N, C-alpha and C positions, 0 to 999 in steps of 0.2 A: 504494499499499499504506499502511495506517495507520503512523504513526511509532511506533517502539519506546518502551515506557514509560520515563519519566525516572527513572534510578536514584536513589531516594531522597536527594536532595540536602538536608542539614540546615544550618540557619543556624548560623555560627561560635558564636554565644552558647549554643545549644542542644546543642553537641557535648561531652557529658559524657564521663568515662571509660568509664562502663557503656554509653553509647550507641555510642561508639567501638568497644568490644569487640563488642557486637552487630552492628554493620555488618561488622566484620572477619569474624565467624563466619558471617554470611550470605554474604559474598563467597566464603569459603572452601568452602562447600558448593554454590556456583554459583547460589543463589537469586536474587541481584541481577542475575545475568547472563543469566537466562532469563525475561524478561518474558512474560506470558502473551499469546499473539496470537490473534486470531480464527481458528477453524478454517476449512478450505475449505468445509465444510458451511454453517458460519454465514455465509459470504460469498455462497453460492449463491442466486441469484434463484429465486422460487416462482411458477408460474402457477396460476391457479384461475379459476372462471367463475361467473356467476349468470344464471339465466333470468329474463328480465323479460316480464310480459303487458302488453298495451295498457292495461289499468286501472292500471298502475303508473306511468304518466306523471303527473308533477306532484306525486306523493308523494316524501317523503324516504325514501331506500332505504338500508338498512344492508348494507354490503359484508361478505363472510364473514370478512374480516381486513383489516388496514391495507394500503394499496396505493399505488403510486406512477405506475403506468402503466395506462391504461384504452383499451379499443378495441372496436368491433363493426362488423360488416359491415352498414352502414346508410346510408340516403339521407334527407336532411332531418331529421336527429335531431342535437340538442345535448345536451351534458351539462355540469353543474357540480358541483364537489365541495368537501368541507370536512372538516377534523377535527372530531370530535365537540364541539359547544360553541363552535366558532370561527366565523368569517364566511365566507361563500360566496366562492369564487373566480369568474373570468370564464366565461361560457358558451364552450364550444368544439365544433366539429363533431365528430361520430362518422361516419366515412365508410369505404366500401370502399377497399381499396388501389388500385384503379384502375390508373393507368399505372405505379405502383411495383410491380414484380414479375418473375418470370422471363420469358423469350421464349415459352415454351410452358407456361403455368401448368397444373397437374394439376386445380384446381378453381377456382371463381370466389367463394369466400366469404372471401378474405384481406380484411385491414383495416390502416389506418394507426393506430398506437398514439398516445395523448395522454399526455405527461408531465405530471403534476399535483402534483409534489412529494409531500406526505403527505396521505392522505385515509382516512377511514372511512365516510363517507356521500356520497350522490350524489343528483342529481335531473335527470329527463330532461324535455325538451320537444320539441315537433315533430310529426312524423308518427307517430301512435301505431300501433305494430306490435309483434308479439313478436319479442324479440331476445334473443341470447345474448351478455351482456358478458363480455368477456376482461380479465383483470387480470394484472399482473405485480407481485409484492412484492420490492423490492430491499433487502436488509438494510442497516442503516446502515454496517456494517462495510465493505461494498462501495460504498455511495453516496458516503461521504465518505473515500475512500482518497486520501491525499496522494500521488499519483504525479506524477512529473515526466518531460518528454519526454526520451527517450533520444537520445543522439547518433546520427548517421545509421548504420544497420546496413549500408547499401548506399552505395557511393561517390557523393557529391553529393547524396544525399536529405536533405530537411530533417529536424531532429529531431522525433520524433513519439512519442506514446504508443502502445505495442505492444498486441498482443491479450493477452499474458501479463500486462501490467499492468492493463488495464481489466477482463479476465475470466479470471483464472487458473482453468484447467480447463474453460473453455468451449470446445467442439469444434463442428465442423461434422458434418452427418450423413453425408456422403461426400467423398471426394477432390474438390478444385475442377476446373473445366474451363477451358480457356484458348482465347482468341480472338485479336484484335487490337486495338490502340488507334489509332483513326484520328481520335478526337475526345473531348471531355469534356462530360458534363452536369453543370449545378449545380443542386442541390435545396435545399429546406428541409424539416425534419422535422414542422413544423405542431404545435409544442407551446408551452408557456408560455416567455416570454423571461426570467422572473424565476428565475435559478438562479445559484448560486456557481461559481467555478472548480473547487472540490473536488467539486461536484455532477457534473460533466460525465462522468467515468468511469462512475458509476452510471447516467447516462441512456443512455450508449452500450451498457452491459452490458443494460439493461432492453429497449432496442430490438432487440438481438440475440436476447435470449430470445424476445421476441414474435414476431419474424420466423421464427425457426427452429421454435418450439413451436406457436404459434397459427396463424401462416400456413402452416406446413408446407414452408417453404423450406429449403435446404440450410444456410444461414448467414445472417448479417446481409446485408440487400440491398446496401447501399452499399460502395463500394471503400474510401472515406475519409470522415471526419467532421471537421468544424471547429466550435469553439464561438466565442462572442463575445468570448472573451478571446484568442483567437489560438492556442489549443491544437489540435494536429493529431492525429487518432486513426487508426491503422490499422483498416481496416474488414474486409471478407470476407478470409478467409485464402487463402494460395496464393502469397505473396510480393509486397512492394510494388513489386518492379521487373519484375513480370510481367504479362502482359495477362489478368488474371483476369476471368473472365465473372461479373458480378454479376446482381443482381435488382433494378434501378433504373430501366430505362426499357425497357417492353416492345417487343420487336421491333428494339432497338438494342443490347442488351447485349453482343452478341458482338463489337461494333465500337467500343465506347467504354468510359471509365472513368467513374465517378460520384462526385462529392463533395457531401455533404450539410452544409448549415448548421443547427446545433442551434438551433432557434427558429421563430417565424413572422414573415415579413418581407412581408406584404401591405400593411402601413401604416407600418411602421418599416423604416429602413435598417440594414443589417448595419454592424457597427463597423469602423473603420479597421484594427484589429489582426487582424480575421478576414479582411478583403479582403487584407491584405498576406500572410497565412498561405496563403490559396488561391493567391495568385499565386506565392508560393515554391514551393508543392506542385506546381501544374501546370506552372510553368516547368521544373522538374526532370523531372517524369513525361513530358511530352509531348516534351521534348528526348530523353529515353531511348528513346523509341519512334520517334525520327526524324521528327517532325512539328512544324509551327509552331503557335504559340499564337494567331495571327491569320489571317484569311483564310477561305476556304471550301473544302469538299471534298464531292464528290458520292457519296453512299452508297446502297445498296439497302435498302429497308425490308424488315424481317422480318415485317411485319404484325401482327395481333393485335387484339383487340376495342377496346383503348384507344390504339392507334396512330393517328396522324393520317392515315396514308398506307397504301394497300393493299399487300399483299405484292408485292414485286418491283419497286415504283415507284422510280425514280431521283430522289433528293431532295438538293438543294444545302443543306449545313448549315454554319453557323459552327463553326470548330474547337472553340471554346468556346461552347456553347449553354445555354440554359435548357431544363429538362425540357419545358416547354410547347412548344418548337420542334418537338419529335418526337412528343409524345402528347397526348391530350386531358386536359389538366389545367392548373391555374392556378400549378402549382409553377414557380418557386420564389418566388412572391409578386410583386406589382407593383413594389414598391420595389427588391427585390434584383434583379429582371430588369433595372431601369433601370441597375443598377450593373455589369452585365456588360461594357460597353465599357471600364470602368476596370479590370476585372479582366484582360481581354484584354491591354490595354497593359502593365500591370504584370507580367503572366506573361511577356510577351516580354522585359521588362527582366531578369527573373531567368533566362530561358533560356540554357542554356550551349551549348557545341558538341556537335553530335550525335556519338555514338560511331561509330567506323569500322564499316561492316557486317561481319557475320560469318556463317558458316554456322550453320544451326539445325537442330535435330533434336527431335522429339516422341517421348514413349513413353506409351501409354495401355493399361492392362490390360483385358482384356475383362470381368473381374470382379475385385471387391476382395477377395473370398474364394474359395478354391478348395479343394475336397476333397481330402484327403490322397491322394497317389499318382496323382492325375489331372493333366492338362496344364494349366498357366496359359498363356494366350494374350496375346501382347502386339503392338502394332502401333503405327505412327506415320508421320510425314512427315519428309523431310530436304530442305533447300533449301541452294543455293549462297549465297555472300556477296552475290551481286547479286540475290538474291531467286529465281532461276530453280530449277525442280525439280532436287533433286540425284540424278540418275540414275547408277546403277552404284556407289554408295558403298558402303564396307564398314561395317556397323553391328554394334557390339559390344552385346550385351544383359548388363549388369552387375548384381551384388547384393552387398550388404554381406556379408562373410564374417565367420567367428567370431572374427577378430582385429581386425575393425573396418575393414578395408580393402575396396576394391572389387575384385570378382573376376568376370572374363568367364565367363558360364555358356552362351552362346549366340551364334552369329554369324548375320548376314543380310545380303543384298545388296538395295539399293534398286532399284525398278522404275523405267521411264521416267518416271513422273510423280512420283518421289521416295517413293513408299510403300514401306513394308517391314512384315514381320510375323515372329514367332518364337513358338515354344512350348518350354515347359520343364516337366518332370515335377516336381510341387510337393509337397514333404515338409516345409517349415519356412517359417514366416512370415518376411517379410524386406523390405527396402527395395530398389527396383528403379530403373534408370535405362537410357537408351540412350546410346551414345557413337559419334561419327564424328570424323574428322579435323578438330580445331580446334573442336569443340562437344560439348557434353553437354546432355542433357535434364533437366528438373526430375524429381526423383526422387519416388516414390510407394510407399506400403507395401501389399502384398498379404498378407493373412492366409491361414492354412491351417485348414480345417474338420477337425477330428479324426475318425479312423475308429475308432468304438467298437463292440465287440462284447461281449455278456454271454450267459452261459448258466447254468442251475441243474441241479444233480446229480440233483435229484428233483423231483417235482411233488405230492408228499404227505409230511408229516411228522407225528409225534405232537405235540400241543399241548405246548408247553414244550420242544420239540427244536429242533435247528438246521437251517436251510436253507442249503446250500452254493451261494455265487454265485462264478463266476469268468469272466475274460475278458481282453481286451487292449485297448489304446488307443494309437493312432499319430497324431502323435508322442506321446511319453510325457507325461502331464499328470495332475493331481489328478482323482480319481474319488470320486463320492458314490453311495450306494445309498438312494433314498427307498422307505421301508416303508409301505404303506397297507393297512388292512383294511377289508372291505366290512361295513357295518352292515345291520341288518335292513330298512331302508328302500332299500338298494340303492345307498347313497352311500359313496364311498371316503373313509375318515378316515385321516388321517396318524397314524402310530405313532412313527416316528423317522427320522432322516436320518443315515446312518452314513458316515463318511469311510474310504475303503479306501486302504491302502498300495499303491502302484504301483512295481514294480522291473522296469526294462528293458522297460517297455511292457505288463507283464502284472500281473494282481491277482487275489487271491482272498480271500474273506471267510466266515464263518459267521454267519448271522443268526438270533437266538433268536425263535421265534414263540410267545409265551406263551399266548394264548388260541386256542380252536378258531375257525375260520372261514377264509374265502378272503382270500389276501393278494396284493397287487401290488407287485412289486419293480421299480423304475425305477432304471436305472443311467445317470448323468449325468457329463459332463465339460463344464462351462461351459454354453453353451446347447444342447449336442448331447446327445440321449438315445438309447439303444439301445431297441430294441423291448421292451415290458414283459414280465416273466416272472410267471407265476401259480403260487402254491403253496398247497395247502390244508392246514391244521392240523386234526388230527382228534383226538377224545377217546380213541379206542380204536384197536386194530389191524384193526377191521373193514373190509371192502372198501368204500370210498366212491369213487364215480366222480370222476376227476380230468379237468379240462378238456383237450382235446386240441389246441386251437389256438384263435385268434381271441379275442374278448372274452367271457369267461364270463357267463352270466346271474346 
């Protein structure tokens, strides 16, 4: 976060009586105690794109606005950038995300972004083809935030820069998924190595924005990131101490954690500060999950187009491997790959005593949003301390109550394989978890989709008269009515958007329809809309046919 503004320090020689009174008055009103800080909107990164034709290669192209991150799903294409009037930066490859990505990608047009600091113009060379360039603009307020690593939020974890520090307000698309940690992959982000320690938070935020919005992934792909100064960044959300499934090594995500090095290490070595940070991070993380930092483990490939091994193949892997060991890629670069033996040795030196095994239980909602009054369905698995299926265990499904404490709402008993399920009538959003003797699951939030009903007292009123609309919403929430009028070309034109008072889940309002014509009244609460109501305003009391249902002509 950017440091607070310095409070008007005045040199002693300049501190006159008049100046002293002015400072005192300002302090009395709180002006000096409330420095203006960048708003959350001013810190939010922006994404945009530019379509490029084959004939644009070799030309100097102007970006729609200044950017810091660029990418494209391309093969054999390089880009260089510059600020207007400045010198060109080095050529960098634009390429498909390839082996970086989820285990089952929904599409194949993802790409790896390139951090270029500040640029307005760009030039392309290589295989001439039509491209859609994707950009991220990270405001200076977010790029040069003077954040410091926080002390461990989890026992034994190294200090790191958390998600709410590098990206306040940045959220994942949906709740995280969990697997197991049997090994770790080391990556590099393939961007410029010329950045300052203060730039790193902005680089992480830019990558996260690109992964989520341009690639369509749930969140940033990496579980952790490390810069050349030895700063550690929390990556994908879900808990640094949990086996969060990332999008960093296709076919292996469910079995691994991934650490990305910010920069390119094909021809240069990672710094001693970064190597030490990776070792401290993996020494703690792998010990937490009860596995060593050295040696091999046999894992089953999940397959995928960029995986080196077919689905179901048994593969011996180093506990700390380079991305190229499991996938078709050069990542993490030749020089950093050669540093992996040193990372393994140093990680072992930082490893602690593995925690005593404990029972485990998971809780997964069938849906993250459930209609009001419908059943929310939850399921999970329970295991004993020795890892065997927890058969016949009593499971309590718990929800945060109105007083902020956990309240049991349903009970279940595990089957022979340790599985369990329960359902509960859902009328209020809330945070849910499962509990067994000696263990609780991670909690997750399940929202409620409001049940909204609206009706009109009439289908025809005199122009200038009132149309009465009433209805109900459960649970009680703010309600708006969008009023639209159909023009002579058959298009609906917005007239007004009226907020309606809701009392104990019920509402009513009178809407004045000034001009003659057909009106569409749409009642909404948040993203939920009730079926539209149609009312015709007429100039006189003559009998004009009113619509009887459906969408009028």
